[in-house]
C-alpha positions in Angstrom: 56.0 55.7 105.2 58.6 53.8 103.1 58.3 50.0 103.0 61.7 49.5 104.6 62.3 51.7 107.6 63.8 51.2 111.0 61.6 51.9 114.0 62.1 51.4 117.7 58.9 50.6 119.6 58.2 49.6 123.2 55.3 47.3 124.3 53.6 47.4 120.9 50.7 45.1 120.0 51.2 43.3 116.7 48.5 43.8 114.1 47.6 40.1 113.9 47.6 39.1 117.6 46.4 40.2 120.9 49.7 39.3 122.6 51.6 42.2 124.1 55.2 42.0 123.1 58.4 43.8 124.2 60.3 46.4 122.3 61.8 45.3 119.0 64.0 46.9 116.4 62.6 45.7 113.1 62.3 46.4 109.5 58.6 47.2 108.7 57.3 45.5 105.6 53.8 44.7 104.3 53.5 41.8 106.8 55.7 41.8 109.8 56.8 39.2 112.3 58.5 40.0 115.5 62.3 39.7 115.6 64.0 40.2 119.0 67.1 42.4 119.0 67.6 44.7 122.1 65.7 47.1 124.3 65.8 50.7 123.1 65.9 53.8 125.3 62.9 55.8 124.4 59.1 55.7 124.1 57.4 55.6 120.7 55.1 58.4 119.8 51.4 57.8 119.2 51.8 58.6 115.5 54.5 55.9 115.1 52.3 53.3 116.9 49.4 54.3 114.7 51.5 53.7 111.6 52.6 50.3 112.8 49.0 49.1 113.2 47.9 51.0 110.0 50.8 50.7 107.6 48.9 52.5 104.8 48.6 55.7 106.8 51.2 58.3 106.0 53.2 60.1 108.6 53.4 63.8 108.0 57.0 64.9 107.7 57.8 68.0 109.7 59.1 71.0 107.7 62.8 71.7 108.4 63.6 75.4 108.0 66.6 76.2 105.8 69.8 77.3 107.5 70.4 81.1 107.5 72.4 82.5 104.7 74.8 84.3 107.0 75.0 82.6 110.4 76.6 84.7 113.1 80.1 83.4 113.7 80.5 81.4 116.9 83.1 82.1 119.5 84.8 78.8 118.3 85.0 80.0 114.7 86.5 83.3 115.9 89.0 81.4 118.0 90.0 79.2 115.0 90.3 82.3 112.9 92.7 83.9 115.2 94.7 80.8 115.8 95.0 80.0 112.1 95.7 83.4 110.7 96.9 85.4 113.7 95.8 88.7 112.2 95.0 90.3 115.5 95.7 87.6 118.0 92.5 88.5 119.9 89.4 86.5 120.4 86.8 89.2 120.3 83.8 87.1 121.0 81.7 89.6 119.0 82.7 92.5 121.2 84.2 95.8 120.1 88.0 95.8 119.9 90.4 98.7 120.4 92.5 99.8 117.4 95.5 97.7 118.4 93.4 94.5 118.4 91.6 95.0 115.1 92.5 93.2 111.9 94.3 95.5 109.3 92.6 94.6 106.0 95.3 95.9 103.7 97.9 93.6 105.2 96.4 90.4 103.6 96.7 88.9 100.2 93.3 88.2 98.6 93.1 84.5 99.6 93.7 85.5 103.3 91.3 88.4 102.9 88.6 86.2 101.5 89.1 83.5 104.3 88.8 86.2 107.0 85.6 87.6 105.6 84.0 84.1 105.2 85.0 83.2 108.7 83.0 86.2 109.9 79.9 84.6 108.3 79.8 86.4 104.9 79.9 85.2 101.3 83.1 85.2 99.1 81.3 87.5 96.7 81.0 90.1 99.5 84.7 89.7 100.1 85.4 90.5 96.4 83.2 93.6 96.5 85.0 94.9 99.7 88.4 94.2 98.1 87.5 96.3 95.1 86.3 99.1 97.3 89.6 99.1 99.2 91.9 99.1 96.2 89.8 100.8 93.5 90.3 98.9 90.3 87.9 101.0 88.3 87.2 104.6 87.5 84.3 104.9 90.0 86.3 103.5 93.0 87.4 105.9 95.7 90.0 103.7 97.5 88.0 103.7 100.7 89.7 104.5 104.0 86.8 104.4 106.4 83.6 102.4 106.8 81.5 105.4 105.9 83.1 105.3 102.4 82.2 101.7 101.8 79.3 102.2 99.4 77.3 99.2 98.3 77.8 97.0 101.4 75.0 95.8 103.6 74.7 97.2 107.1 75.6 93.9 108.8 78.9 93.7 107.0 79.7 97.4 107.6 78.9 97.0 111.3 81.2 94.0 111.6 84.0 95.9 109.9 83.7 98.8 112.1 84.1 96.7 115.2 86.7 94.1 114.1 88.8 95.7 111.3 90.9 98.7 110.4 90.8 100.1 106.9 93.7 102.5 107.4 97.2 102.0 108.6 98.7 105.5 107.9 97.8 109.1 108.7 98.9 112.0 106.4 101.1 114.4 108.3 102.1 116.8 105.5 102.5 117.1 101.8 105.2 119.2 100.2 105.6 120.0 96.5 108.9 120.6 94.7 109.4 123.1 91.9 109.3 120.4 89.3 106.0 119.0 90.5 107.4 116.2 92.6 105.3 115.6 95.8 106.6 114.2 99.1 104.0 112.8 101.6 104.9 112.5 105.2 103.0 109.7 107.0 102.6 109.2 110.7 102.4 105.6 111.8 100.4 104.2 114.8 103.5 104.4 117.0 104.2 108.0 116.1 107.2 107.3 113.8 107.2 109.1 110.4 107.9 107.8 106.9 108.1 109.5 103.6 106.7 108.6 100.2 107.4 110.4 96.9 105.1 110.9 93.8 107.2 111.6 90.7 105.1 113.0 87.8 106.2 112.4 84.3 104.4 115.0 82.2 102.3 113.7 79.3 103.9 110.3 79.1 101.6 108.6 81.5 104.4 107.0 83.5 103.9 108.6 86.9 105.7 106.8 89.7 105.2 106.3 93.4 108.4 105.7 95.5 107.5 103.8 98.7 109.4 103.2 101.9 109.9 99.7 103.3 111.5 100.6 106.7 111.6 103.4 109.2 115.3 104.4 108.7 117.9 102.0 107.3 120.6 99.8 108.7 122.8 99.7 105.6 124.6 103.0 106.4 125.5 103.8 102.8 127.7 106.9 103.1 126.0 108.9 100.3 122.4 108.3 101.7 120.7 110.6 104.2 118.3 107.8 105.3 121.3 105.7 106.3 122.2 108.3 109.0 118.9 107.4 110.8 119.9 103.8 111.5 117.0 101.3 111.5 114.0 102.1 113.7 111.7 99.2 112.5 110.4 97.4 109.5 107.1 98.5 108.0 104.2 96.0 107.8 102.7 94.9 104.5 99.7 97.1 105.1 101.9 100.2 105.8 103.7 99.6 102.5 100.6 99.0 100.4 98.8 102.0 101.8 101.5 104.3 100.5 100.5 103.3 97.0 96.8 103.5 97.8 97.2 107.0 99.2 99.2 108.1 96.2 96.4 107.1 93.9 93.7 108.6 96.1 95.4 112.0 96.6 97.1 112.6 93.2 95.5 110.6 90.4 93.2 113.6 89.5 96.3 115.9 89.5 99.1 114.0 87.9 97.1 111.3 86.1 97.4 107.5 86.4 100.2 106.2 88.6 101.5 103.1 86.9 104.9 102.5 88.4 105.9 101.6 92.0 109.6 101.6 93.1 110.7 100.4 96.5 113.4 103.1 96.6 112.3 105.2 99.6 113.4 104.7 103.1 115.0 101.4 104.1 116.6 98.3 102.5 113.6 96.4 101.1 115.1 93.0 101.1 116.0 93.2 104.8 112.1 93.2 105.2 111.6 90.7 102.5 108.5 88.9 103.7 106.4 92.0 104.1 107.8 93.5 100.9 106.9 90.4 98.8 103.5 90.3 100.4 103.0 94.0 99.6 104.1 93.5 96.0 101.7 90.6 95.6 98.8 92.8 96.8 99.9 95.6 94.5 99.9 93.4 91.4 96.6 91.6 92.2 94.3 92.0 89.1 91.2 92.7 91.3 93.0 95.3 93.3 95.7 97.9 92.5 96.6 95.9 89.4 100.1 97.2 88.8 102.0 95.2 86.2 104.7 93.0 87.9 107.4 94.5 85.6 106.3 98.0 86.8 106.9 97.2 90.4 110.6 97.5 91.1 112.3 96.5 94.4 115.8 97.9 95.1 118.5 96.4 97.1 122.1 97.3 98.2 123.1 93.7 97.6 121.8 91.1 100.2 122.7 88.0 98.3 120.5 85.3 100.1 117.5 87.6 99.9 118.2 88.3 96.2 117.9 84.5 95.5 114.7 84.3 97.4 113.2 87.3 95.7 114.0 86.1 92.2 112.5 82.7 92.9 109.3 83.9 94.6 108.2 86.9 92.6 108.0 88.2 89.0 108.5 91.8 90.0 111.6 93.8 88.8 114.9 93.9 90.7 117.2 96.9 91.0 120.7 96.6 92.5 122.6 99.6 93.8 126.1 99.0 92.4 127.8 102.4 92.9 131.4 101.2 92.8 133.6 99.0 90.6 136.2 97.9 93.3 135.8 96.3 96.7 138.0 99.0 98.2 135.6 101.8 97.3 132.4 99.8 97.8 133.5 98.6 101.2 133.7 102.3 102.2 130.6 103.8 100.6 128.4 100.6 101.0 129.4 98.6 104.1 127.2 95.7 103.1 130.0 94.9 100.5 132.1 93.7 103.4 129.7 90.8 103.8 128.6 90.2 100.2 131.4 91.5 97.9 131.2 92.4 94.3 132.2 89.0 92.9 129.7 87.1 95.1 126.9 89.6 94.3 127.5 89.6 90.5 128.0 85.8 90.3 124.7 85.3 92.1 122.9 87.6 89.7 124.6 86.0 86.7 123.4 82.5 87.8 119.9 83.4 89.0 118.8 86.0 86.4 119.6 83.7 83.5 117.1 81.1 85.0 114.2 83.6 84.4 112.7 84.1 81.0 113.3 87.5 79.4 114.3 89.0 82.8 116.6 92.0 83.2 118.2 93.4 86.3 118.4 97.2 86.7 121.8 98.4 88.0 121.8 101.8 89.7 125.0 103.8 89.8 125.2 107.1 91.7 128.1 109.2 90.3 130.2 110.8 93.1 132.7 113.4 91.9 136.3 112.0 92.0 135.3 108.8 93.7 133.6 106.5 91.2 133.1 108.5 88.0 136.4 107.9 86.1 136.5 106.4 82.6 138.3 103.4 84.2 135.3 102.9 86.4 133.1 102.9 83.3 135.2 100.3 81.6 135.2 98.1 84.6 131.4 98.2 84.7 131.3 96.8 81.2 133.4 93.8 82.3 131.6 93.3 85.6 128.1 93.0 84.1 129.0 90.6 81.2 126.7 87.7 81.1 124.0 89.5 83.2 120.9 90.6 81.2 120.7 94.2 82.5 120.1 97.9 82.1 122.0 100.6 83.9 120.7 103.9 85.4 123.2 106.6 86.0 122.0 108.8 88.9 123.1 112.3 90.1 124.2 112.5 93.7 121.8 114.7 95.7 123.7 116.7 98.3 122.6 116.8 101.9 124.1 117.7 105.3 125.0 114.2 106.2 127.7 113.5 103.5 131.1 114.7 102.2 130.4 113.9 98.6 129.7 116.2 95.6 127.8 115.4 92.4 129.7 114.7 89.1 129.4 117.4 86.4 126.9 116.8 83.6 129.8 116.6 81.1 131.4 113.9 83.2 128.2 112.0 83.3 127.7 112.1 79.5 131.3 110.9 79.0 130.7 108.1 81.5 127.4 107.1 79.7 129.0 107.1 76.3 131.8 104.8 77.5 129.2 102.3 78.8 127.2 102.5 75.6 130.3 101.9 73.5 130.9 98.8 75.6 127.5 97.4 74.6 125.5 98.3 77.8 122.0 99.6 77.8 122.3 102.8 79.8 120.2 105.8 80.8 120.8 109.0 82.6 118.2 109.8 85.2 117.8 113.5 86.3 117.2 114.4 89.9 113.6 115.1 90.9 112.4 116.9 94.0 115.8 117.8 95.3 114.8 121.3 96.4 112.4 119.8 98.9 114.6 116.9 100.0 112.4 114.5 98.1 115.1 113.2 95.7 116.9 109.8 95.8 119.1 109.6 98.9 117.5 112.6 100.7 114.5 111.0 102.6 114.2 110.8 106.3 115.0 112.9 109.4 117.9 111.4 111.4 117.4 113.9 114.3 120.1 114.0 117.0 120.9 110.3 117.1 122.8 109.7 113.8 124.7 106.7 112.6 128.4 107.6 112.3 130.1 108.2 109.0 132.8 105.7 108.2 136.5 106.5 107.9 137.4 107.9 104.5 140.2 106.0 102.7 143.5 108.1 102.7 143.5 108.6 99.0 140.1 110.4 99.1 140.7 112.5 102.2 142.2 115.5 100.3 139.6 115.3 97.6 136.7 115.4 100.0 138.4 118.0 102.2 138.3 115.6 105.2 141.1 116.1 107.8 143.9 113.6 107.4 143.8 110.8 110.1 
């Protein structure tokens, strides 16, 4: 035993005397003398007494087994997990959970994901392996959707996942293919609602795009958009948004090639669901996961000014703004959000915020509606409106549907409009319709059913043009 060590003894005989003494706390040295301190509360063991009287004897130190590498999580740790992260809100205590109580893995950023896995008693390296299996960042990955597909994990981890986690948030209901190769996937959500996602192939250029939805329906009620007739049913979770991109790669990479672009231009107003949209975008651009480039992930908005500021300050992803009119009179009608955030406020905000970001450009989208917003005067006004805003402009064809009065502009009119913008110094592109024969094109997604949002009153000067009865 070491020369200096603290030992409690009771009624011990000192080595040099026959006197019996009471308990002392003392520092044992080569020669000891009694120092009275206080009475302890336990009896000394024979081995300790033996060492006191024979200091040169060594006391055998018991072997302490090392802690287990993966201790089972205690109920307390599970409680802390659910209180801190609120992924499922259920303290499972190690029991099987029903589907509504399980953690949805694709709804977490990597840091949250790693914390959850380690709180279950597993190593961070195992969290990384699982993350790569879910998001498939190499050619051998299969973008697993069930525990049976999780190759390379140990049985304990797979068992834990099967009882406490969900790998899949969507169910494929149907897939339809348009004549130009565009695919539309209909997904059923856990509550029975349906959303639509579009895969847009781009031939041999390797720029295939997945167009994802961010809401079930939409509250913006844009008059040229079929989705707007649905009204808003609910926001999608981050997991439901991310899984659309995962499914797109899983189902169609072998057919159309690599999918490199994501556009949030499906059902819904993305910035009305900004927290889940930003989280989903963060997961998509994670280098260990789907690994989309931030400038290849584009979030579209009808013009929610406060959320635009938040978006530009919190993410590096691209922003697209639906402009679609050059006067407040027309925009108030076809895009009611303009009544709250008018053109001047919207464009001044973009002019201020975008110039704070290095080499950043906004994409303006402009749907040409025959006789409504496609005049050369409109084109000239656009040149003035976007001055001072680093931007590109996409001219889109209106895709007819049963929920609108409008008609598309002629191709000749679109070319003339484009040339006017280009002459004014704008960077401008004409985007052809894709998938319109299967209602998969821009503005055609959704199924309003019988409960449809009402169309707004047409301004008098457009009523004859659109063959709307005069009011």
